[in-house]
C-alpha positions as CSV (number, residue, x, y, z in Angstrom):
1,M,122.5,240.8,73.0
2,K,120.1,241.5,75.9
3,A,118.1,244.5,75.4
4,K,118.6,247.6,77.6
5,I,116.3,250.5,78.7
6,V,117.1,254.1,79.5
7,I,114.7,256.1,81.6
8,I,114.1,259.7,80.7
9,G,113.7,261.7,83.9
10,A,115.8,261.2,87.0
11,G,113.2,262.7,89.5
12,D,110.8,260.9,91.8
13,H,108.7,259.5,89.0
14,G,111.8,258.3,87.1
15,R,113.0,256.5,90.2
16,G,109.6,254.9,90.6
17,T,109.7,253.7,87.1
18,L,112.9,252.1,87.7
19,E,111.4,250.2,90.5
20,I,108.6,249.0,88.2
21,L,111.1,247.8,85.6
22,R,113.1,246.1,88.3
23,E,110.1,244.2,89.7
24,A,109.1,243.2,86.0
25,S,112.7,241.9,85.4
26,R,112.6,239.8,88.6
27,H,109.4,238.3,87.4
28,G,110.3,237.7,83.8
29,G,113.9,238.4,83.2
30,G,113.1,241.6,81.2
31,P,115.6,244.1,79.8
32,E,118.4,245.7,81.9
33,V,118.0,249.3,82.9
34,I,121.3,251.0,82.3
35,G,120.6,254.6,83.5
36,F,118.8,257.8,83.3
37,L,118.8,260.9,81.0
38,D,117.9,264.3,82.4
39,D,118.7,267.8,81.2
40,S,118.7,269.2,84.7
41,P,122.4,270.5,85.4
42,S,122.0,269.6,89.0
43,R,121.6,266.0,88.1
44,Q,124.4,265.6,85.7
45,G,126.7,262.9,87.0
46,A,124.3,261.8,89.8
47,V,123.4,258.3,90.8
48,V,119.7,257.6,91.2
49,G,118.7,254.2,92.6
50,G,122.1,252.8,92.0
51,L,122.2,253.9,88.3
52,P,124.0,256.8,86.7
53,V,122.5,259.8,85.1
54,L,124.2,259.3,81.6
55,G,123.5,262.8,80.3
56,G,120.7,264.9,79.0
57,L,118.5,264.3,76.0
58,D,121.3,265.1,73.6
59,W,122.8,261.7,74.7
60,V,120.2,260.0,72.4
61,P,122.0,259.0,69.3
62,A,120.9,260.0,65.8
63,E,121.3,256.5,64.6
64,P,119.0,253.5,65.2
65,Q,120.0,251.3,68.3
66,P,117.8,248.2,68.1
67,D,118.8,246.8,71.5
68,L,118.1,250.0,73.4
69,G,114.6,251.2,74.5
70,Y,113.4,254.3,76.2
71,V,110.6,255.3,78.6
72,I,109.6,258.8,79.7
73,G,109.5,258.5,83.6
74,I,108.1,262.0,84.2
75,A,104.6,262.6,85.7
76,D,104.2,266.3,84.4
77,T,102.0,266.0,81.3
78,R,103.5,269.1,79.4
79,A,107.0,267.9,80.0
80,K,106.1,264.4,78.6
81,Q,104.8,266.1,75.5
82,R,107.7,268.4,75.0
83,I,110.3,265.6,75.4
84,A,108.3,263.3,73.0
85,H,108.3,266.1,70.4
86,R,111.9,266.9,70.9
87,L,112.8,263.3,70.3
88,S,110.5,262.8,67.4
89,D,113.2,263.0,64.8
90,R,115.3,260.4,66.5
91,P,114.9,256.8,65.4
92,I,114.2,255.6,69.0
93,T,112.0,252.8,70.4
94,Y,109.9,253.5,73.3
95,V,109.0,250.6,75.7
96,S,106.6,250.4,78.5
97,A,107.0,249.8,82.3
98,V,104.4,247.6,83.5
99,H,104.3,246.2,87.1
100,P,103.6,242.5,87.2
101,S,100.8,242.9,89.7
102,L,98.6,244.6,87.0
103,I,95.2,243.2,86.5
104,A,94.2,243.5,82.8
105,A,91.0,242.2,81.3
106,S,90.7,241.0,77.8
107,G,91.1,243.5,75.0
108,V,93.1,246.0,77.0
109,R,95.6,247.8,74.7
110,L,98.8,249.4,76.1
111,A,100.6,251.6,73.8
112,P,104.4,251.9,73.8
113,G,105.8,254.1,76.4
114,V,103.1,253.7,79.1
115,I,103.9,253.3,82.8
116,I,101.5,251.1,84.8
117,N,102.4,251.0,88.6
118,A,101.7,248.3,91.3
119,G,98.2,247.4,92.1
120,V,96.4,248.9,88.9
121,A,93.3,247.2,87.6
122,I,92.1,247.9,84.0
123,A,88.9,246.5,82.8
124,Y,88.0,245.0,79.3
125,D,88.8,246.9,76.0
126,A,90.3,249.9,77.7
127,V,93.0,251.7,75.7
128,I,96.0,253.4,77.2
129,E,97.9,255.6,74.7
130,E,101.6,256.6,74.4
131,H,103.5,258.0,77.4
132,T,100.4,257.8,79.7
133,T,101.1,256.9,83.4
134,V,98.5,255.1,85.5
135,N,99.7,255.1,89.1
136,L,99.5,253.0,92.4
137,H,96.2,251.3,93.0
138,S,94.2,253.1,90.3
139,T,91.2,251.5,88.5
140,I,90.4,252.1,84.8
141,G,86.8,251.1,83.7
142,H,85.9,249.2,80.4
143,D,86.1,250.9,77.2
144,C,88.0,253.8,78.5
145,V,90.4,255.8,76.3
146,L,93.4,257.5,78.2
147,G,94.9,260.1,75.9
148,R,98.6,260.2,75.2
149,C,100.9,261.9,77.8
150,S,98.2,261.8,80.4
151,T,98.9,261.0,84.1
152,V,96.6,259.2,86.6
153,A,97.6,259.7,90.2
154,P,97.5,257.0,92.9
155,G,94.1,255.9,94.0
156,A,92.2,257.4,91.2
157,N,89.0,255.7,90.0
158,I,87.9,256.2,86.4
159,A,84.5,254.6,85.5
160,G,83.7,252.9,82.2
161,R,83.6,254.5,78.8
162,V,85.6,257.7,80.0
163,R,87.5,259.5,77.6
164,L,90.5,261.5,78.5
165,G,92.1,263.8,76.1
166,E,95.7,264.2,75.5
167,G,97.7,265.5,78.6
168,C,95.0,265.0,81.2
169,D,96.2,265.1,84.9
170,I,93.8,263.2,87.2
171,G,94.7,263.9,90.9
172,L,95.0,261.5,93.9
173,N,92.0,259.6,94.7
174,A,89.8,261.5,92.2
175,T,86.8,259.9,90.8
176,V,85.5,260.2,87.2
177,G,81.9,259.1,86.5
178,K,80.9,256.8,83.8
179,G,80.8,257.9,80.1
180,L,82.4,261.4,80.7
181,E,84.7,263.3,78.5
182,I,87.8,265.1,80.1
183,G,89.0,267.6,77.6
184,E,92.8,267.7,76.6
185,W,95.2,269.4,78.9
186,S,92.6,269.5,81.7
187,S,93.4,268.8,85.4
188,V,91.2,267.2,88.0
189,G,92.3,268.0,91.6
190,P,92.9,265.5,94.4
191,G,89.8,263.9,95.7
192,T,87.6,265.4,93.2
193,V,84.3,263.8,92.0
194,V,83.6,264.5,88.5
195,V,80.0,264.1,87.4
196,R,79.9,266.0,84.1
197,N,82.1,266.5,81.1
198,V,85.2,268.8,81.6
199,A,86.1,271.3,78.8
200,P,89.7,271.4,77.4
201,G,92.2,273.3,79.5
202,Q,90.1,273.5,82.6
203,H,91.1,272.8,86.2
204,V,88.3,271.3,88.3
205,F,88.2,270.5,92.0
206,G,85.7,269.4,94.8
207,N,82.8,267.1,95.2
208,P,81.0,267.6,92.8
209,A,83.7,269.0,90.6
210,R,83.6,272.8,89.8
211,V,85.9,274.8,87.6
212,V,88.5,276.6,89.7
213,L,90.3,278.4,86.9
214,P,91.4,277.6,83.2
215,L,95.0,276.2,83.3
216,A,96.1,279.0,81.0
217,R,94.8,281.8,83.3
218,R,96.1,280.0,86.2
219,S,99.7,280.1,84.8
220,Q,99.2,283.9,84.0
221,A,98.0,284.6,87.5
222,S,101.0,282.9,88.9
């Protein structure tokens, strides 16, 4: 039986994930995507990219299904973490969505559940951890580690030996200098140039990057 894939998240990022998987299938005859899961009431029964929203996360069976894989097609880093935690007691298999145009040097390691979009280049010995997205035309330098549930937006450039903690959000066209550490659950704004380490939970913006407001305080202020 041919393996099948379900995309978790029927929004824009999920729709983009479908296109990655379709392109990969055209090049290598990969698994068939059968639909989406989304807890939003407004998306129940909808059709996205020609495929149905099958239900919410409760659709995931409690019994193993060896021919069915899942990928979390959501950009929001906290949402990815919540979904992965919620499904942690289910015997499911995560699969990756990797566009065939990826340029990956030797030693690159992609964990299950990653999403790699078109035009991405990853230098040697870089590690992309579970449920992390690297978006359109981004570059990842050698020996980088991108922590789980992170999202790198289109056009971002991450230099060699950078370490992103869990749940980092790197904005459009941002640049992160060589050897820096971006703390877990930090956010780098669009177009930002990071030239020094970023502490966990901070939001930085500008050239050079400056702390705008810790993310916890931003949420309280809003």
